[in-house]
N, C-alpha and C positions, 0 to 999 in steps of 0.2 A: 327509170331506174329500180330496181326493187327496196323496198321499204328495210328489208334486211340487210342490205348493203350499205345503204343509204345512211340511216340510223344510227349504226358505229361509226360510219365514217364521219359522221356531224358531230359525234362526243368527241372523236379523236381529235379532230379539228378544233373544238374548244378549248379543250385540255391543253393542247399545243400552244394556242393563242394566250391561255390564262398563263402558263409556264414562262412564254415568251416576255410577255408584259412584267411577270416578276421581276425580272433581271434586265429588262430593256431600259437604257438611260434616261433620267427624268429630265433632259433639259437643262435649262440653267436655274433651276432651282435648289433643292436639299439633293446633297450627295447620293449617290445611286449604290446599289449594292455591289459587294467587291469584284464581278468578273468586269464590271463596267466603269467602278468607281472613280472619280476624279474631283479633284478641288473647282468647285462653280467658279464662274468668271465673274458673276455678277459681285462678289465678296470680295474682289482683290480692289483695294484701294484705288490703284492706277484707274481700272476699268470705271469705276465710280465717278472719279471725275471726270474723264473720258466721256460719259454719259451726261454730267451736267453740263459740260462745257457744249457738249452737241446739243442740249436742250436750252441753252442760253441764246446758242446761235440762231436757231430756228424760231425763238420767239422774235429775236433782234429782226431777222428777216420778215416776220410775221407783220411787226409793228413798222418797219419801213416799207411794204407793200400798202398797209392799209394807210399809211402817209401820202403816199404817191397818189393812191386813191382820192383821199379827200382833196389833195390840191391840184388834181387833174380836174374833180367836180367843182371845184370853188374858180377857177379859172375860165372854165366853161361858160356857167352861169351864176351871177351871185345869189346866193340864197336869199328867200324873201325874208324879211322881218320877222321875228315870233308875234304870233296873233296873242292881242293880250284880251282878258274876259270884258264885258262891255261895265262900266261903272255901276256900281249898285245905287240906286235912288233911293 
């Protein structure tokens, strides 16, 4: 492709991307500009409570899985007694 067509096309594409980025929704962070603006869901007290419940449930599952692994390992073979350092003379 010739440079005299490619460079203006590239500049136009860059300007279009910049214009789109200035009005595109910003996800769950701060409120977006007017055409796409909405109240972020993360600020809703119900959503925060749901996230805390989900986090607590996930942590509880992790703790239960770790305890199950420890129990299986202790049933399989008893752990050796901890080694103590030799007495000082």
